[in-house]
Structures are given as structure tokens and as C-alpha cells.
N, C-alpha and C positions, 0 to 999 in steps of 0.2 A: 524719219531721221536716222543718223545713225549712230550707235552708242560712242560715247567717248572712249569707251577702250576697243574700238572696231580698229583693227589695221587702215592705215590710208596711207597714200604716197606724202611725204613732207618734203622739206627743203633738205633735212641732213640724208635722207634715206637717200632723195635724188643727187646731192653730191657724191657721195659715196660710191653709187653706181656709176655716176659718168664725172670723175673729179677733173677732167681735162674740157669738159663742157662749160663756156659761161655763162653767167645769168641763166641758168637753168633754174625754174621755179615751177610750182604745182600750180598755177596758169595754164601751163602746158599739158596737164593731167587731164582725162575723163575718165573717172572710175565707173567701171561696167558693173561689177558687184564687189560687195565685201561684207567680212563678218568679222568676228572676234581672234577668227584663227585665219583668215584668208583676205586677198585683197586681188581682184585683176583690174589693172587700169590700163589705157591706152596713152603714148605719150606722143605728141607730136613737136617734134625737134625742128630749128629752121634749116639745119645742115645735117648731113651726116656725123654721128657723134664719135665715130672711128670706123676705121676701113673695113669692108665688110660689114656695116650694120646700114640698115637704111635709115630715114629720118624719122617714119612711122613706126612706131614700135607697139607691143603688145607686152607688158610687164605682168609676171605674177608673184607676190608676196605670200609667204605662210609664216608662221611662227617658227622660229629657229628649233631646229630637232626635227623639223617634219621630216618625211617621205621624199621633200619634190628633188633633192639631188636623185636619187633612185629613179622617178616617174620620169625627170628629162635625160637619163639614159637609155630609157626604153623608147621615149620619143625618138631619142637619135635613132636606135636600131629600125623603128618604124619608118623614118624619113631614107634611111638608106635603103629599104624594102621599095616605097614608095616614094618618093620625093616630091613627085608633083601634087600629092596630095595631103601630105604633112610637113607642117613650116618646121624649116631650122630651127635648131635650139641655138642662137648665139653665145647665150653666155649665160653660167649660174653660179651664183657666189652668195653671198650674206653682206648683210648693212645693219644700221644700227640707226631706228628711229629718233626723236628729238627727246622721247620720253626716257631712252636708254635700253629701250626693248629692242633684242636682237631678230632679225629676219633673213628669212632667206630669200633669194629671188631668181627667177630664171626669166630670159628675154627670147622673144620669136618675133617676128616680124609680123603688123599688124595686115590682115589682108583687106585690102581696101575693095571694094564692090562687090561684097558678100553679105549675104544672109542668112540667119539659124533655120534650118529645114523645118522646123517647130512652127515659124511664122506663117511658113506658105504650104505647107503640105495638105493641108484640107481645099485649098483652091487648085490645087493641081487635077488636070485631067489624069483616067487611068494609066495612059500610055505614059505620060511624063514620070508617073511614080514608080512604075515597074521599071521602066530604063533608069531610074536613079537609084532603086534598089540594086538592080543588075549591075551599075557601075560598082557599088560596094561590094557585094560579091568578088567580083574580080580583083578588088584591092585586097580583100581578105584573104582569097587565096594565094595572094603574093605574100602578103603578113607571114602566111603559113610556112612560107619556105626559106623565112628566116633562119639562121644557125642556132642551137641551143646548147646551153653548158658551157657557156665562157665566163670567165671572171669578169668582162666586162657587161655581159649581158645579163648573168644572175643565173641561178640553177633553179630547175624548177620542184615544187615540193611534193612530196609524197600527196597519195589521194587522200588519206585521213587527215591530213594537215590542211589542206582544201576544204572539206566539209569540215572542220572544226573552226578554222577562221571564216567561214560562213553560217555557221551556227553563233559565232560569237561568244564572248566572255560572258554577257550578262543573262542571255537565253539559255547558258551552259548553268551558271549558277541556280536559275530557277526551275533545272531539271525538266526544262520543256521538252527535251530530246537529248538521248543518250547517245553516243557515239561510241562502239566498242569495238575494240581488236582483240582477237583471239583466234589462235590456230589458224592464221593466214585468211582468217575470215572480219570483213568489218560488217557489224551490225549497226543501223540506223534506225534507232526505236523511239517511237514518239510517246511521251507520257499522257497524251491527250487521248480519250476512248474514241476509237473510229478513224484516226489517221494511221495508225499502222506500222508497219515496218519494212526493210528492206536490207538484204544481205547482199554484200559483194565478195565472192571467192577470189581464190588466188589466182585463178584464169581470168576474172572478169579484172581483179589490179592489174594483170601482168599486160591485158589487152589495153588499159586506161594508159598505162607509162609507156605503152609502145606509141600512143597516138598522142603525143604531147608536142601541141603547137603554139606559136605565137597568137594570143587573143588581144582584145581591145576590150572586152568585157561590158561595154556600154554602149555599144553603138544605138542610140536612140538617138530620133531629130532634132534633140536640143545641143549636141555634138558633133552635128554634122553640119557644114557650110555649103551653101549651094550660090552659083551665080546664074544670074539672068543672061540669057544668050539670044542670037539674032540680030538684024538691024533695028527692029524696034521692040526689041524682047520678046511679043508676041505670047509672053506667059509661058515660056518654056523654060525649065531650069536643069544646068547641070552639075554634077558635083565639082564642089571646089577644094574642099579641106575636109579632115576627120581629125577633133579634136579632143581634148582633156583625155589622157591619157593614163589618169589616175590607178583606173581599176585594171592596168593591163600586165600580161605578166605570160607564163607560159601553163598552159592546162589542157585537157582534151576538148576539142571544140565543144563536144556536149556538156561541159559546163557552161560555155558561154549562151548555147541554145539553150540550156535550161532556165539559166536565168533570166530570160525575156519572159518565160512563165510565169516567174515570181514576182515581177515588178509591172505586170500589166495593171493599168489601173493606177499606178502611182509614177515611176519613172518614166512612162510613156502612157500617153493618153488618145493615141490614134491607133484603133484596130486593124485599119486597113495596112499601115505601116508593119505591124507585128505581122500581121497574116501573110505577106508578100515575102516579108523578111524569112519567116520558116518555111516558107515553100521554097525559094530560092535556096535556101543554105542546107536543104535535107541532104544533098547527097556529100556537103559537108563532113557528115555525121557517118563512122564507120559502122559496116552492118551488125558489129558483134553485138550479143545481148547485153553486156558489161555498159556500153554506152546508154543503154536505155535504162538500167539500175542508175547508172549516175543522176540521170535527169531524174526520176523516182525519188530519190535521196534528197535532191535539193526540196523536191516539192514538199516531201515530210518535212524538213527542217523547216521550211517556210510557215508550213500551216500549222506548225505547233509554237513557233515563235508569236505569229499572229493570235494564235489562241490564247496566249497566256497575257498578252495584251488589251483588253475588249475594251477600254475606252480610249486606245491609241486613234488619233484623228485621223492619221493616215492609213491606218489599216482598215477603219471603217469607210473613208471616201473610197478605198480601192474595190470595195466590198459593194458599195451601191454602183460603182461604174460597172463593175462587171455584170450586175443583174438590169442595169439598164440598159447596156449594149446586148443582152439576151444572150450571153455567153455559157458555154458548158467544157469541161475538160476532154478532150478525145478518149476514147479508149485507145486508141494510137498514140504511145507515150511522145512520138517524135511532131506530132500533129499540134501538141499543145492546147490552147484554148482555140475552140471553133463556135458557130452559131448554134442556139438550140435548135431542135428540129421544130419546125414551123414558126420559126422565128418572124417569117414574111420579111418587108422592107423595114430597116433599122434607119434612120437620120443619121447624116453628120452632125454631130454636137459641136456648139462652137466653145471657143474658152471661157466666156458668159456661162453656159452650160455646166463646164467642168467647174468654174467658182460655186456655182449655185451649189452643189452639190457639197463641197468642203462649208459653206453656209449653214447648210442643213443639218449637217453634224454637230458642228459648233453648237447649233441651237439645242438640238438633242443631248449634247452633254453639258448643256447648260453655262457656256462657257460668254456667248452673247444672248440678249433677248431676242 
């Protein structure tokens, strides 16, 4: 059940977004997800609400002052690069709900006949899985051709800023990890015994800054829409859209690849997806050592943050998931997680299996019986 303070579409919001649409009501809305800060819902109108708008729309609401407008600009840039895979942003604005709370909104077309890849991935044959990842890589290559550094698209940050943002304010205050900048060298140093440190020299930083490209940074199955194809479907799916551009921006691609290593077992629960993605995108990481150092820096930061949160449910679930999948970190930084030697056959685990891991952790921490 939604909390009373959660954001939901109401009559006032709808009327402010579409003042010229008569008889618009919340009965036309289907809420897909919502929290205190965000809400995504489908709006199915009987006719097109204004020129250029379809009758079937996807609307996202966020508390006023969010970065929704900036995300919409990045999504628009992505749409210009791969218009067949990124829904057009039809409108961005602000409205007020019935309680007087201001919210920002963005509107895109609702993509009928699609499903989230996460829901079908484990049932796809290996050939179809590979072809989907290959399609994603083609799209990424096109994204990376986007122009950089204009007022419309934003400017890329320095490498230290990227690392500090990944560390986060809370972890920085806990002194889990230090990011030091002295004499043209950035040092990432964990405060936790055994995690280690890495230094990025001026040549490393120059290499990274010369390799800035447009990245999505969250290309996981939950953010990819697919569509069944063929006369009778036949179980084969093709790429339909890439959604959720909240983490997008301008980074060295090694950053996006390194993020994959740090969220396996949390944001993504399919090792087959991860391993295919790493395999197919390896050629997008330049050969210079600075790119490997950036990946190592992300791992040091992530491991330090996790070590400071021993009772965090997500951290514990991810650790159990990695162990269950029989994974180890490859000595080759670019390969990331690989199967342990002698792992043998590891079955494909179901959503129910993954849910059971979380219940196991909740019991260990005493949150449930």
C-alpha cells in the first residue's frame, strides 16, 4: 500500500499538465512505480491531447528541485543519436498536486508491446541473449559519437569529481576511503585493511580526460525494453528501447564498465548478462593503463563503502549472491567477475531463489522470524 506522502497523479496535477483536455481523471492513469520522491505512471487518453502527442503516454513525476530537467536533456541527446531506441521527450515542466506540493514532470510516449528484458532474459536461448547484447553495443557505439561540452548537453567533470561522486558524502564522512589530490596525482586510499590503494598519475588522468564519451551508466536488464518478433513470436526478442537515463553523462567508458563490477548482485542478478556485456564491450575501453586504474579505483571505493556497512541488507545479499554464483574477481581488471576455478555447472537461479537470499539476510539480522 502506498504511503500517504508518496507521489501519485491526482486531478490537479493532470489538469495542470493538460489544461486543454476535458474530463481528464485519475481513472485514466496506471501507476507503474512510486515513492515519496518519484512516480511513474501510464496515462491512456481517448484522443491525442495536443499535436505531436500520442494518446498513450508515460509520465514521470519527481519532487520539485530534482534533476529531472537535466536528465531529460541527456535523454534528448541520446534520442538524437539513436532515435529508434530512445523515446522522445515530449515535454518537461512543473505542476502542483492537491496538497500544494510542487512536482516536476517529463512526458514520453508509452511503448506498447514491449517488456522489460529482466522479465524474459533467463528464458532466452544463448543465441538470442548474445544478439541482444550485440544490439546494445551497437547503440553504445553510436552514443559515444555524441558531441561533448556544449551548454545544451553539459560539460564533463574532472576525474576526481567523478570518483568523489561515486564515493558519496556519507562514505566520505565515515572516512571509509580517501581521495587525495596532490602534485598532479590522485590517490584513492581505503581505510579498511586489505583493500588497498591506487594512484592515478598525470599521464593517466590525461588519458582518461581524452577518452570522455556519452555513457548511460545503468545498462542493466531492468532498463532495457524488448519486443517479441516473428509471425508467432517464436520466443525470440529484439531490442526495442533503452530507458531510465538518470545516471547518464560524460565519462571515460572504463567508468561505466567498472560500475558493472560494483553492482553485480544488486542492480543486476543475471551473471550471463554481465559476462556477455563485459565480453562485447571490452573493445570500447582504450588500452592505456589509466583506464584499468580507474576501474581499480572504483572497486576500492565500493569495497570500502561496503565494509563500513556490515549490517546493510543489500550489501549482504550481494555477497551471498556472488558466493552462490561461484564467482571470483579476475586478475585481468578488464574481465571483472569470472567463475571460480572448478565451479562446474552453476544453475540459472530464479527470481524466487533471489528473493530467498534477501529473506535469509533479513532473518540473520533479526528483522523477521
